[in-house]
N, C-alpha and C positions, 0 to 999 in steps of 0.2 A: 160716301164712298168708304168701304171698310178696307183697312189695310190688313194683310195677312203677314204674320211675322215670318221673317225669312231667317233660316239658319244658313249662315255662309259657311261654304267648305265642307259640309257633311256629305253632300251628294258626290262631291269630288273624291272624298276619302272613301265612300262607299263603292263608287265606281272603280277606284284603284284597287280595293281589296278583291272585288268580284273579278277584275281583270287578271289580278295575280293568280287567283284560284283557278280560273280558266286556263291560264297559260300552264301553270303546274300540272294540271290534269292532262292537258294536251301532251306536255313533255313526257309525263310518266306513261301515258297510254301510248305514246310512239316508241318506248324503249321495249324491244323484243330481242331476246338473246337466242339465236338459233345455233350457236357454236360456242364451245368453251376453249379458250386459248390460254396459253401461259402468258407471263409478262412480256416474254420476247416476241410474241405474236404467233408463236408456232403452236400446232395442235398439241394437246396432252397426250401422253403415251396411252397405249391401251390398258384397259383393267388387268390386273394380275390374274393369271390363271394357274390351275393346279398341273404341275409338271410331274410326270411318273418319274421315280428315281431309276437309275440303271439297275438291271438285275444282276445277280451274282455271277451269272455266266457271261456278262459282257466284259471283255478284257480291259484292264486299266491301259490308257494309251497317253495320258497327260498327268503332270504333277504340278501343283502349285506350292510354293514354299514362301512363308512369311517369317521374317525374323526380327528379333529386337533391333533396334537402331545400333546398339553396340553392345559388347559383353560387359558384364559387371565383375568387380574384384570382390570375391567372397572369402578370400583367404587373408586379405590385409598385406599381401606382399607388394602392392603397387602394379600388379599385372592383371588385367582383367581375364577372367578365367571362365565365366559361365555365360552361355549364350542361349536365349530361348528361342524355340523354332516351332512353328506350326506347319504341319504338312497335310495337303488334301489331295486325294487321288480321284481322278475323274476317268469315266468311260464314255469318251465323246461319241456322239453328239449330245449326250445327256448334260445338262448344265449344273446338275447338283452332284458334290462329290459323294464318295461312298467308301465304307470300310472294305478292306481287302486282306487276304492272307499272303503273306510273304516276309521279305526282309527289307529294311531300310537301311542304307548305307551313307553316311555322312562323311565327306571328305573335305579336308581344308588343303587347298594348294598354294603355292607361292603365286603372288599376282601375275596374271598374264599368261601362265603356262598351260592352262586347260585348253585344249583344242575342241571347240564346240562342234565342229564339223565332223570329226572322227570319234568324238566322245573319248578322247584319250589325253593322257598327261603323265609326266613323270610320277614317281611314287609321291603320294600326299604326305604332307607334314604332319597331319593327324587325321585318324579315322575312328568313327564310332560305328558299330553295327547293332541294330536292333532286330532281332528275330520275331517270329510270330507271337511268342509269348510277351516279349517286351512291348511289341506293337498293340497287342490286346489291352495291356495295362495303361498305355498311353492314350487310349481312345478318348475323345471329347465329342460333344455334339453342341455346337455354338450357332452364332448368328450365320456363319458361312455355311455350316452344315457338318457332317460327320467328317472327322479328321483326326490328327494325332498332335498332341502337345508334348515337346521334348525339351529338356535341358541339357545342352551339350556342355559338360564340365571337363576342362583339361586334366583336372586331378584324376578323374576316373580312368583315364588312359595313361597315367603316369607321367604327365607333364605339369610344370609349374609355370612355363612361359614359352614363347615362340621366338624364334630368331628374326621374325618379320614384324613390321609395324601394322601390316594389314595381310589378309588372305582371302582367297577365293573360296567360298562355299559351294559345293556341288552335291546334291542329294539324288541317289538312285533308289528306285523301288525295283526289287527283284521278286517277281511273283512266285509263289509257291508251287504253281502248275508248270513251271519250266517255261512259260512264254516270254517274249521278248522283254528285257528291262526297260524302264522308262527313266530317263534323266532329266533332272530340272534345269533351268537357266543358271548361269553363274551369278552369285551374289558376293559383292565385296563386303568384308567384315573387318572394321578397324580395330586393331589390338593394341590400343594405346589410351590412356587416361586422358581426358580433356580438362 
């Protein structure tokens, strides 16, 4: 009787590799993505689409003001005097700001005195006015869209300091065509060095 040599364990290893390949293929074949979700499980937002800008005939009815966190001291007298401000004019429902012809008025009021319901307050403690030519010179087109970048300097209106530690900034856009002015929300500006 002849003996056949036996290799112990090779069949078991071979069967294990084949079983692993079959299981991997089955798992991969069973993975089908039929929806894309964010990591929170919510569906992703729709793809961006082109939105037409407002035409020049649409009236400005909203204003957005972005300001520096606090003014800086450019004179070295220990009092912050220069505040950077960005202004964006909107003709809602259009979501993109646009340029417009008119006047921008920047008022600093004592804290808490501006009445947002009536758009009224006692006289401002500081005022800057930019007419159509100054607005045209301040135009920028950045990530937000068309707007105006302005530096409000107390020195340009004859002040070197204010009698308050903080003030409320209110910006108004007065259209050149005589339509209704648009007023921004009130933003607190700290006038002290930290």
